[in-house]
NUBAMI-400957 format. One record per residue: residue in three letters; z, y, x of N, C-alpha, C, O in turn. Coordinates in steps of 0.2 Angstrom, whole numbers, plus 5000, padded with zeros to 4 digits. Each point is the difference from the previous one (the first is absolute). Layout:
% NUBAMI-400957
ALAZYXZYXZYXZYX;...
This chain:
% NUBAMI-400957
MET529550815093499350044998499550005006499549984999;LEU500850045007499650015005499749935003499450005002;PHE501049954997499849935002499449984995499549975002;ARG500650044992499549984995499350045001499549975000;MET500650095002499350045002499749975006499449995000;ILE501050005005499749975006499749934999499449995002;SER500949974994499749934998499450014996499549965001;TYR500550094995499450014996499450025004499449984999;LEU500750075006499550025004499749945005499450005002;CYS501149965000499849945004499649964996499549975003;PHE500750014991499649964996499350034998499549965001;THR500450104998499450034999499550005006499449984999;ALA500950035007499749995007499749935000499450005002;ILE501049954997499849945001499449984995499549975003;LEU500550054991499450004995499450035003499549975000;MET500650095002499450035003499749975006499449995001;LEU501049985003499849965006499649944998499549985003;ILE500849994992499749934997499350024997499549975002;ASN500450084994499450024997499550045004499450024998;PHE500850015008499650045004499549965004500149955003;ASP499250074996499549975003499950035008499750055001;TRP500649915003500050025007499450005003499649964999;THR500250095006499449995004500350005007500550035002;SER499149955003500249995006499650055005500149995006;GLY499550054992499750055004499349985001499650035004;LEU500149914994499349985001499650054996500150024994;ASN499350005009499550044996499749964994499849955001;PRO500150094993499749964995499250005001499850035004;PRO499949934992499250005000499850064998500350044997;ARG499149985005499750064999499450004995499649945000;ASP500250114996499450004996500049944995499549975000;VAL501050024997500049954995499650024994500150054997;LYS499349925001499650024995499749934997500049955002;ILE499650074992499649954997499350025000499850054997;VAL499849905006499250015000499749944996500149945002;LYS499650084993499749954995500649964998500450024996;SER499549915005500549954998500449985006500249945000;GLU500050105005500349985006500650055002499850065001;LEU500849925000500550045003499950005007500049955004;GLN500050114999499950015008500550045002500350044997;TRP499949965010500450045004499950005007499749955003;LYS500550095000499950015008500749985003500550024998;PRO499449955008500749995004500350065002499750055002;PRO501049944999500450055003499950005008499749965002;ASP500750095001500049995007500549965003500550015003;GLU499449924995500549955001499649945003499449994997;ASN500949975007499749935002500449954997500650004998;ASN499049945001500349934998500450024993500549984999;VAL499150044996500350014994499749964994499449985001;ARG500950014994499849974994500050054994500450055001;TYR499349934994500050044994500349964994499749954998;SER500750084998500349974994499650054994500150065000;ILE499649904995499750034995500349984993500149944999;GLN500150114997500349984993499550054995499750045002;TYR500449934992499750044995500450004993500549965000;LYS499450084996500350014993499550024995499650055001;LEU500449914994499550024994500450054996500549994997;VAL499250075002500350064997500149994992500450034997;ASN499149935000500049984993500549954998500149994994;LYS500349985011500549964998500750035000500250045004;SER500249944991500650044999500549985005500450055002;GLU499649895001500549995005499950045007500550025003;GLY498949994999499950055005500349975007500250045004;GLU499849904997500349975006499449995005499449994999;TRP500850025008499550005005499949925002500549965000;GLN498950025001499949935002499750005006499550045002;THR500749915003499749995007499449974999499949944997;LEU499650085006499349975001500049955006499949945000;PHE500250105006500049955006500350055006500150064999;ASN499949915006500350035006499549975006500149945002;ASN499550105001499649985006499750065004500350054999;THR499349945005499850055005499450034998499750055003;GLY500049934991499450034998500050084997500650025000;GLN498950014999500050074999499650024993499850055000;SER500249894996499650024993500249944996500249955002;PHE499750064991500149954995499550014994500050054997;LYS499649905002499550014995500349974994500249945000;PHE499950104995500349984993499549984995499450025000;SER500949954995499649984994500050044994500450055001;ASP499349944994500050044994500750004997500250054996;GLY500249905005500750004997500550055002500550014998;PHE499350035007500450055003499950074997500250055003;TYR499449954992499950074997500650034998500549974997;ARG499650095005500650054999500649985004500550025000;ALA499349945005500649985006500050065005499550045001;VAL501149965002500150055006500349955005500449964999;PHE499350055007500249965006500450045005500050064999;ARG500449915005500450035005500049965006500049944999;VAL499950095007499949975006500550025005500150065001;ARG500249905003500550025006499849965006499849945000;THR500450095006500049975006500649955002500650034998;GLU499449915004500549965002500049975007499449985002;ARG501150015001500049975007500749975001500550045001;GLY499649894998500649975000500450024994499850004994;SER500850035008500450024994500050074999500450034996;ASN499150005007499950084999499450014996499649965000;PHE500550094997499450024995500050084999500550035001;SER498949994997499950074998500250024993500149964996;GLU499850105002500050024993499449984996499549985004;TRP500550014990499449994996499550054999500250065000;VAL499249935000499550044999499649984994499849944999;TYR500150104996499749984993499350024999499850055003;SER499849914994499350014999499950034993500550014996;PRO498950025003499850024993500149954995500049945002;GLN500050074992499949954995499349974999499550035001;VAL500549904998499349974999499850024993500349994995;LYS499050045005499750024994499449964998499849965004;CYS499950074991499349964998499550005005499649955001;VAL500450105003499450015005500249945006499549995004;ASN501149984996500149955005500049934998500049965004;VAL499950034989500049934997499350004996499850054998;ASN500149895000499449994995500249964994499749964997;SER500950075001500349974993500150054995500249984994;CYS499750085007500150054995499450004994499549985001;ALA500850044994499550004994500150074996500550035000;PRO499050004997500050064996500649984994500049954997;VAL500350115002500550004994499650034994499850054999;VAL500149904995499650024995500450014993500449954999;ASN499550104998500350014993499450014995499550035002;LEU500649934992499450014995500350024994500549984997;SER499150075000500250014993499450004995499450015003;MET500649974991499549994996500150044993500549994997;THR498950055001500150034994499349974997499649965002;SER500350074992499449974996499350015004499850065000;GLY499949895002499450005004500050035007499550005004;ILE501150024999500150035006500549975004500649994998;ALA499349995008500549975005500050055006499550025003;SER501249994998500150055006500449965005500649974999;LEU499150035007500349975006500250055005499750045003;THR501049954999500350045005500149965006500349955000;ILE499550075006500149965006500450045005500050065001;ALA500549905002500450035006500149955006499749954999;HIS500550085006500149965006500749985001500550034997;MET499649915006500749985002500450045005500650015000;ASP498950025004500250065005499450045002499549974999;ASN500650085004499450055001499749995007499650045002;SER500549905001499849995007499249995000499750035004;LEU500149934992499249995000499750064998499550015004;GLU500750034992499650064998500150055006499550045001;LYS501149965002500150055006499649985006499750045003;GLU500249904998499749975006499250004999499750025005;HIS500149964989499249994999499750054996499450004999;GLY501050044997499750054996499449984996500149964996;GLY499350075004499449994996499749935001499649994996;HIS500649975008499849935001500349954996499849945000;LEU500750084996500449964995499850014993500050064997;GLU499849895000499750004993500449944996500449965002;PHE499550054991500249954996499449974996499650034998;LYS500549905002499549964996500349984994500549965000;ILE499350064994500349994993499649944997499450024999;SER500949935000499749944996500250004993500650004999;SER499050004996500249994993499649954996499449995002;TRP500949984993499749954996500450004993500550024999;LYS499149954996500350004994500149924999499749965002;VAL500950034994500249934999499949994992500350034996;GLU499449925003499849984993500049934998499649965003;ASN500950024993500149934999500249965007499849945001;GLY500550095003500249975006499549995005500149975006;VAL499350074993499450005005499950065003500050054996;ASN500049965010499850075003499350015000499649965001;SER500350114997499350025000499850015007500349995005;GLU499050034996499750025006500450065004500250054997;LEU500049935009500450055004499650075001499450005002;ASP500950054997499850075002500350035005500750005000;SER499050035005500350035006499950075001499550024998;ARG501050025004499950075001500350025007500649985001;LEU499150065003500350035006500250074999499650044997;THR501049985006500250064999500550025005500449965003;ASP499750104999500650035004500450044996500550035003;SER499549974991500450044995500649954998499949945000;LYS500750094999500649964998500150014992500549974998;HIS499050054998500050004993499349994998499650045001;GLU500349904995499449984997500049994993500549974998;ILE499050054998500049994994499449964997499450015003;PHE500749944993499549964997499950014993500549994996;ASN498950045002499950024993499649944996499749965003;ASP500350064991499649964995500149925001499549965000;LEU501150025001500149935000500049964994500250034994;GLU499649915006500049974993500749974999500450005004;SER499849994989500649974998500149945004499649965001;GLY501150025000500249945004500350015005500250065002;GLN500049895002500450005007499550025006499549965001;HIS500750095003499750025006500449995006500650034999;CYS499249955006500449995006499750035006499450015001;PHE501150025003499750045006500449975007500649995000;GLN499150025005500349985007499750045005499450015000;VAL501050025005499750045005500149975007500649975001;GLN499050045003500049985007499850065005499550044999;TYR500949965006499850055006499349985003499949945001;LEU499750115000499450005005500150055005500150065000;LEU500049915006500050045007499449995004499849955002;TYR499950114999499349995003499649954997499749965003;ASN500250054990499649954996500249935000499649964998;LYS501050025005500249935000500749994996500450055000;PRO499649904997500749994997500650005004500049975006;TYR500550064992500650005004500649994996500150024994;GLY500449945009500649994996499949954994499549965000;ARG501050044995499949964995499850034993500150065000;PRO499649914996499950034993500650024997500549975000;SER499450084996500650034996500349944995499649954998;GLU500950064999500249964994499550014994499850064999;LEU500149894998499550004994500450044994500549994999;ARG499150064998500250044995499549994994499450015000;CYS500949974994499649994994500350044995500650014999;ALA499050014996500250034993499549994995499449985001;VAL500950024993499549994994499850064997500450054999;ASN499049965001499750064996499949994993499749954998;PRO500750084997500049994993499350014997499650035003;GLU500349944991499450014997500050074997500550034997;THR498950015003499950064996500049994993499949954998;PRO500250104998499950004993499349974998499949964996;ASP499650075007499349984999499949925001499749974996;GLU500650015010500049935001500349964995499749944998;ILE500950085000500349964995499650004993500049954997;ARG499750115001499650004994499449955001499849964996;ARG499950045010499449965001500249925000499749964997;ARG500950035005500249935001500249984992499849944998;VAL500550104998500249984993499349994996499949964996;PHE499650095006499450004997499649935001499849964995;LEU500250025012499749945001500349944998499749954998;CYS501050055001500449954998499949994992499949944997;SER500050125000499849994993499349974998500049964996;ILE499550065008499449975000500049935001499749964996;LEU500750025010500049935001500349964995499949944998;GLY500750094999500349974995499649994994500149944996;THR499550115002499649994994499549955001499849964995;PHE499950045011499549955001500249935000499749954997;LEU501050045005500349945000500149984993499849944998;LEU500450104998500249994993499349984996500049954996;LEU499550085005499449994997499749935002499749974996;THR500450025011499749935002500449954997499849954997;LEU500950065002500449944997499849994993500049954997;GLY499950124999499849994994499349974998500049964996;VAL499650055008499349975000500149925001499749964996;PHE500750035009500149925002500349974994499949944998;HIS500650104999500449974994499549994994500049954997;VAL499650105002499549994994499549945001499849974995;GLN500050035011499549945002500349944999499749954997;ARG501050045005500349944999500149984993499949944998;ILE500350114998500149994993499349974997499949964996;SER499650085006499349994997499849925002499749964996;TYR500450025010499949945002500449954997499749944998;ALA500950075000500449954997499850004992500049944998;ASN499850114999499750004993499449965000499949954995;MET499750065010499349975000500149925001499749964997;SER500850025007500249935001500249974994499849944998;LYS500650094998500349984994499449994995500049954996;PHE499550105004499550004995499649945001499749964996;GLN500150035011499649945002500349934998499749954999;GLN501050055002500349944999500049984992499949954998;SER500250104998500050004993499349984997499949964995;LYS499650065009499349994998499849935001499749964996;PHE500550015010499949935002500449964995499849944999;ALA500850084999500449964995499749994994500049954997;VAL499650105000499750004994499449955000499949964995;ILE499750045011499449965001500349935000499649955001;
C-alpha cells in the first residue's frame, strides 16, 4: 500500500514537472499595452534579450496560443483580423525566459473592421431600427463624436429607389409612413464626420399593404378590367360589322 502511494506521488510530480512553465529569473517586459493598432512594451532591466510574442483569438473555441515571432523589437502592428485577440509577451535569452505578460483585448477602437449591429422590425407603415455596438470601446473612447449614418431605400421589381440618408446618435430610429413593399436599411459608423469601419449587414423587410391600399388596388383593377372588356367588345363589334359589310359588297357585285 505504501509503495503504491509513493509511486502515485512520484508519477504526479513528474506530470507537474512536464506541464510546468519554468522561468529562469529573467525580468519580463514592462508596460505591455495596445495603442491604436499596435502592441507595445518597454524593455526590462536586462541586456541582450529577445521577445517572444503569441496571440489567442478569444472568439475561437480551441483557444490555442499561436506564436507570431521572436525578435528584439518592442512593438507589433497588427491588422483588422486580430479583433478580439489577446497577446502575451515574454523576455528570452538563450534557453532562459521570463514569465508571460498579457495585453488587453483588441477591440473596435483598435481596428477598422467593426460594424454596427442592426435589428429591424416592420409593422404596418412603420419600420423600427435598433442599433448596437460589437463592443463599447468606440463609444467609450470617442463619446459624442461617434454617429450612425442610416441609408434606406425601397426595392420595387428588383430596382432600388433613390437612396435616403439619415444621421443620428440614437440607437433606436423609427421610419413612419412607409409605402407598401420591400424596404432595406444599412448603417455605417461616422467618426468625426468620416466613415469608420464596415457597413452593417443589410436588413430588409416587407411592409404589407394597408386595407385602403388593397381597396384602391381592387378598384383600379376593376376599372382597368372594365375598360379592357369594353375595348374588346367594341373591337369585336367593329370586326363583325366589317365582315358583314364585306359580304354585302360581295353579294352586290355578284348581282351586277
